[in-house]
ZAZANU-579013 format. One record per residue (C-alpha): z, y, x negated; residue in one letter. Coordinates in steps of 0.1 Angstrom, whole numbers, padded with zeros to 4 digits, always signed. Each point is the difference from the previous one (the first is absolute). Layout:
<atoms>
ZYXA/...
</atoms>
This chain:
<atoms>
+0000+0000+0000M/-0009+0034-0013A/+0033+0016+0007G/+0027+0002+0027E/-0003+0014+0034S/+0017+0033+0007S/+0021-0020+0024K/+0014-0021-0029G/+0036+0002-0009K/+0019-0023-0024A/+0038-0001+0002N/+0000+0031+0022G/-0017+0021-0026A/-0032+0017+0013A/-0031-0004-0022K/-0024+0028-0007A/-0025+0005+0027A/-0035-0014-0006I/-0031+0011+0019P/-0010-0024+0028L/-0033-0004+0018D/-0005+0003+0038I/+0013-0036+0005D/+0032+0006-0021G/-0013-0019-0031H/+0003+0011-0035N/-0025-0025-0015L/-0031+0015-0017P/-0028-0022+0014P/-0032+0015+0014S/+0011+0033+0015P/-0017+0013+0031A/-0022+0017-0009P/-0005-0009-0036S/-0026+0028-0005S/+0011+0029-0022P/+0018+0027+0019R/-0025+0025-0014N/-0037-0009-0001G/-0024-0022+0019R/+0014-0028+0021K/-0009-0034-0012Y/-0026-0019+0019A/+0011-0031+0020L/-0017-0024-0025M/+0023+0015-0027T/+0031+0000+0021E/-0005-0037+0008L/+0002-0009-0037V/+0023+0027-0013Y/+0038-0006+0001T/+0027+0016-0020E/+0027-0023-0012S/+0026+0006-0027S/+0023-0030-0002D/+0021-0005-0031Q/-0028-0018-0018Y/-0029+0022+0012N/-0017-0030+0016A/-0036+0009+0010S/+0003-0025+0029S/+0028+0006+0025V/+0027-0027-0007P/+0009-0027+0025I/+0037+0003+0009Y/+0002-0037+0010Q/+0037+0003+0011S/+0016-0006+0034A/+0031+0020-0009T/+0010+0030-0022F/+0033+0004-0017K/+0023+0027+0014Q/+0023+0024-0018E/+0032-0004+0019S/+0019-0021+0025A/-0012+0023+0027T/-0036-0005-0008G/-0007+0030-0023G/-0029+0023+0005G/-0029-0019-0014G/-0033+0004+0017E/-0005-0037+0006Y/+0024-0028+0009D/-0020-0027+0018Y/-0037-0005+0000T/-0002-0005+0037R/+0010+0037+0002S/-0021+0012-0029G/-0014-0009-0034N/-0014+0022-0028P/-0033-0018+0000T/-0004+0004+0037R/+0009+0037-0004T/-0028+0005-0025H/-0024-0016+0024L/+0012+0020+0030E/-0003+0033-0018R/-0034-0009-0013H/-0012-0009+0035L/+0014+0032+0015A/-0020+0019-0025K/-0033-0017+0008I/+0005-0001+0037M/+0008+0037+0003N/+0035-0009+0014A/+0035+0013-0006N/+0013-0036-0001R/-0014-0035-0002A/+0018-0033+0007L/-0011-0035-0010V/+0008-0033+0017V/-0009-0036-0002S/-0033+0000+0020S/-0023+0022+0021G/+0014-0015+0032M/+0035+0006-0014G/-0010+0037-0002A/-0011+0000+0037L/+0032-0019+0010D/+0021+0027-0017V/-0020+0027+0018I/+0003-0016+0034T/+0038-0003-0003R/+0000+0037+0007L/-0009-0009+0036L/+0025-0005+0028R/-0003-0019+0034P/-0020+0020+0024G/-0020+0017-0027D/-0038+0000+0004E/-0025-0008-0028V/-0037+0009+0001I/-0022-0020-0023T/-0036-0012-0004G/-0020-0027+0017D/-0014-0012-0033D/+0032-0007-0019L/+0009-0023-0030Y/+0012-0033+0014G/+0034+0002-0017G/+0006+0035+0014S/-0010-0012+0034N/+0024-0030-0002R/+0030+0022-0010L/-0007+0025+0028L/-0003-0029+0025K/+0034-0012-0011Y/+0015+0034+0004L/-0014+0004+0035S/+0012-0034+0010T/+0034+0000-0016H/+0008+0036-0008G/-0007+0019+0031G/-0028+0020-0017I/-0030+0010+0022V/-0032-0004-0020V/-0033+0016+0011H/-0032-0013-0016H/-0028+0026+0003V/-0032+0009-0017D/+0015+0023-0027T/-0035+0010-0011T/+0000+0022+0031N/+0028+0026-0001P/-0003+0004+0038E/+0010-0036+0005K/+0032+0008-0019V/+0005+0032+0020R/-0002-0020+0033S/+0031-0021-0009V/+0021+0022-0022V/+0032+0015+0015N/+0035+0011-0009N/+0010-0036-0004K/-0026-0006-0026T/+0021-0007-0031A/-0027-0013-0023M/-0038+0001-0004V/-0012-0028-0023L/-0035+0005-0015L/-0023-0019-0023E/-0031+0016-0014T/-0025-0015-0007P/+0011-0028+0024T/-0001-0036-0010N/-0024-0017+0005P/-0021+0022+0023L/+0001+0029-0025I/+0006+0027+0027K/+0012+0034-0011I/+0030+0019+0015C/+0002+0038+0000D/+0034+0003-0016I/+0004+0039+0003P/-0010+0000+0037A/+0022-0029+0010I/+0030+0014-0020A/-0004+0033+0018S/-0002-0017+0034I/+0031-0022-0007A/+0021+0028-0014H/-0009+0024+0029A/+0012-0027+0025A/+0031-0008-0019N/+0009+0019-0032P/+0022-0028-0012T/-0027-0026+0003A/-0008-0018-0033I/-0036-0003-0009V/-0003-0030-0024A/-0032-0008-0017V/-0009-0033-0017D/-0020+0012-0031N/-0005-0034-0016T/-0038+0000+0004M/-0004+0033-0017M/+0029+0003-0025S/+0012+0033-0013P/-0031+0001-0021M/-0022+0008+0030L/+0023+0013+0028L/+0033+0019+0003N/+0011-0002+0037P/+0031+0021-0006L/-0023+0029-0008D/-0017-0005+0034L/+0031+0002+0023G/+0015-0036-0003A/+0038-0003-0003D/+0001-0034-0017V/-0026-0018-0021V/+0003-0037-0008Y/-0021-0024-0020E/-0001-0035-0011S/+0005+0003-0038G/-0013-0036-0002T/-0035+0014+0005K/-0017+0029-0019Y/+0032+0014-0016L/+0006-0032-0018S/-0036-0012-0001G/+0005-0035-0013H/+0017-0019+0028H/+0029-0010-0023D/+0028+0017+0020L/+0010+0009+0035M/+0013+0036+0007A/+0002+0026+0027G/+0000+0038-0006V/+0013+0027+0023I/-0005+0037-0006A/+0016+0029+0018I/+0005+0038-0004N/+0030+0004+0023D/+0032-0006-0019S/+0021-0010+0031A/-0027-0025+0010L/+0000-0014-0035G/+0037-0005+0001D/-0002-0019+0033R/-0027-0023-0015L/+0020-0005-0032Y/+0031-0009+0020F/-0019-0029+0016T/-0014-0012-0034I/+0034+0001-0016N/+0017-0017+0030A/-0026-0028+0004S/-0006-0005-0037G/-0038+0001+0001C/-0005+0023-0030G/-0026-0011-0025L/+0012-0020-0030S/+0001+0014-0035P/-0028-0023-0013F/-0023+0007+0030D/+0007+0037-0004S/-0011-0002-0036W/-0032-0020+0009L/-0008+0026+0027L/+0005+0029-0024L/-0025-0017-0024R/-0025-0007+0028G/+0000+0036+0012I/-0013+0012-0034K/-0033-0016+0006T/-0004+0009+0036L/-0025+0027-0007G/-0025-0020-0021V/+0004-0031+0023R/-0007+0020+0032M/-0030+0018-0015E/-0016-0033-0010K/+0009-0018+0033Q/-0014+0029+0021Q/-0033+0000-0019A/-0003-0038+0005N/+0009+0003+0037A/-0027+0026+0005M/-0026-0023-0016R/+0011-0029+0022I/+0001+0021+0032A/-0034+0015-0006T/-0014-0035-0008F/+0013-0015+0032L/-0011+0029+0022E/-0035+0000-0015S/-0004-0036+0009H/+0009+0005+0037G/+0037-0007+0002F/+0023+0022+0020K/+0023+0014-0028V/+0032+0019+0005R/+0007+0022-0031Y/+0009+0037-0001P/-0022+0005-0031G/-0031-0005+0021L/-0013+0030+0019K/-0007-0024+0029S/+0037-0003+0006H/+0007+0019+0032P/+0030+0018-0014Q/-0014+0007-0035Y/+0006+0037+0002D/+0036-0004+0013L/+0009-0024-0028H/-0013+0022-0027W/+0018+0030+0014S/+0032-0017-0009M/-0007-0024-0028A/-0014+0002-0035R/-0018-0034+0001G/-0011-0029+0023A/+0022-0027-0015G/-0011-0035-0008A/+0004-0019+0032V/-0029-0006+0024L/-0008-0023+0028S/-0032-0013+0015F/-0011-0022+0030E/-0024-0029+0001T/-0002-0005+0038G/+0012-0036-0003D/+0035-0013-0008V/-0012-0033-0015T/-0024+0019-0023V/+0028+0023-0011S/+0022-0030-0008E/-0028-0015-0021R/-0005+0032-0019I/+0037+0003-0009V/+0001-0036-0011E/-0033+0002-0020S/+0011+0029-0022A/+0011-0008-0035R/+0009+0033-0017L/+0016+0013+0032W/+0034-0017+0004G/+0011-0008+0035I/+0032+0019+0004S/+0019+0020+0027V/+0008+0029-0023S/-0020+0028-0017F/+0004+0025-0028G/-0003-0024-0028C/-0023+0002-0030V/-0016-0032+0012N/-0024+0002+0030S/+0012-0017+0031L/-0015-0012+0033I/+0016-0009+0033S/-0005-0004+0038M/+0028+0022+0014P/+0001-0016+0034C/+0006-0033-0017R/+0024+0012-0027M/+0017+0034-0003S/-0002+0008+0037H/+0004-0035+0014A/+0035+0009+0012S/-0017+0023+0026I/-0010-0023+0028D/-0036-0005+0009E/+0003+0017+0034K/+0015+0031-0017T/-0027+0000-0027R/-0026+0000+0027K/+0016+0028+0019E/+0000+0020-0033R/-0037-0007-0006N/+0006-0019-0032M/-0031-0021-0008P/+0010-0036-0007E/-0029-0003-0025D/+0011+0030-0021I/+0002-0006-0037I/+0021+0023-0023R/-0009+0006-0036L/+0025+0013-0024C/-0021+0011-0030V/+0013-0005-0036G/-0010+0012-0034I/-0025-0028-0009E/-0036+0008-0010D/-0017+0011+0032P/-0031-0020-0007E/+0021-0032-0001D/+0017+0009+0032L/-0033+0007+0017L/-0016-0032-0013D/+0029-0021+0012D/+0001+0017+0034L/-0038-0004+0004S/+0003-0037-0008R/+0028-0004+0025A/-0020+0017+0028L/-0030-0022-0006V/+0021-0032-0003Q/+0018+0008+0032A/-0032+0006+0019G/+0009+0036+0008A/-0035+0014-0009V/-0037-0004+0006N/-0018-0004-0032I/-0035+0015-0004T/-0023+0007-0030P/+0014+0035+0000E/+0036-0011-0002G/+0025-0008+0028F/+0015+0016+0030R/+0031-0007+0022A/-0006-0023+0029L/+0019+0023+0023A/-0024+0029-0009A/-0028-0019+0015E/+0017-0003+0034E/-0007+0027+0026P/+0036+0003+0009S/+0010+0009-0035S/-0002+0035-0013S/-0006+0001-0038A/+0018+0028-0018Q/-0022+0027-0016S/+0000+0002-0038S/-0019+0032-0004E/+0029+0017-0016A/+0001-0022-0031V/-0030-0017-0017P/+0003-0038+0001A/+0005-0017-0034P/-0026-0025-0014P/+0003-0034+0016E/+0022-0023-0020S/
</atoms>
């Protein structure tokens, strides 16, 4: 520890006061902001990598404090900053401060999973409270909200959150929380965060607008700057980038709200472990270069599929119906896209025929992944509900990694042909669904199609 808290007293003698940060810590990890007080602010790519640390050995990598307990100074507990890792750990503090910096937040908190983060946030609710959320929602989030509505007396409204007026039609003074995802998963629909936040806060100033920013990460979107009260992410995904840990991140600006969330984390013991905190710190440093490569690859894949007649959902394509809205809020399109084949069996064959594309329920990894959400990540949503929410059973989700794009295109082309998803002609191939009158192929005029692979 870099010194003692100003609260510290040993044998009744007060120690000299030491400057503390906004969270009461006197450690010198990545300050928020780390940019010089005078001069140009560091760019985000720099802030992701740059951390200040001055432990006693001047380690260039933040140390892992792999300890469950910390020695105290007196029989009454002393004034040390840490006593038990469930309540706080120096490695976790480094991570939380670094995350607060890059998420444009006053405080960040880290827990053991993305769903753990949502669980902590929903513990702010009380019986009788109303929650408004989307009709295209991650399966795990849907499952938790279903449990709260069944066992916790919470009223949950699922509406099309891509239309702010749909939110306005159900919001009222009992609305305690609005839970948003943008882009949604897997339909890649876009929510107008500023408009919905304004509507919710006008109806109930104490309503909490919480945004799941996992699909974008702080590299591409900062919902707190757009009117959100809470932002949460699965650190398992892009923040880590390697699928070698599970973590959840919560970011807030309101200090009182941060204290309420911390109370739940401390009481329940779901704070992130020291080793996983260190792994996440390491992963964040490469977020910028990973996301740039993954986005470039995703654009190639999306354009390729669209040019061959598949219905593609990706906000990087100008054919996306909410293209302008997305780019009014975000700095990039991300690396998750979905497309439809028109036939569930064909989609299953495509997924099982791919080699480079690993079949997995997650995303955000350096490896490219493929899945059928209605069979995997969203299978906990019953078929009737999926149909009511217009979720195509044949939809395939692609989570694009950092591999060579030509290899990814070649592997996907082979899978499409092997699965019988295309008609082959001397000029190339085209999606079977594009040949059917009932199907409406997306336009690809905005971006030139790449050479066939």
